[in-house]
C-alpha positions, 0 to 999 in steps of 0.5 A: 536484527533487520535494519530500520531504515525507511522511506517514504512513498509520495501518494496523490490523495482524492484533493490533488495533494501528496500524501508522505507515507513510511516505506521500508526499502523492501516494500513490495512495488506492487503494493505501491502500484496498488496504493497509486490505483486507490489514489486514482480512484479516489480522486474519480471519486471527489469529481464524481456527481452521482451518489452512486458512482462516488461510492462504486468508486470509493469502494475500489479505492480502498478495495486497491488498499487493503490489496496493498496491504495483503501484498505487503504482508505476504512480502513480509511473510516471504522475507530473507530476516523472517527466513534466517529468523526461523533458521535462527531458531530451530538450531 
């Protein structure tokens, strides 16, 4: 069975505070990068005065978060633990 160990990943929120997010040791560094970019876009949205610019930055932030989730899903599909479990089920 895979380890249930987890760690915290801190991401800056639009308000400038840090958000704690559960992160397993095997999660993608790319996903962390994408979440950081999302936080930056949210921060820019919070600073924007023009409503259309604000919405644009919010959409960009959401896109980065979706990309992070997709990368993590792909990484889970490629996980060595998952491959080992598949090998056992074939026997």
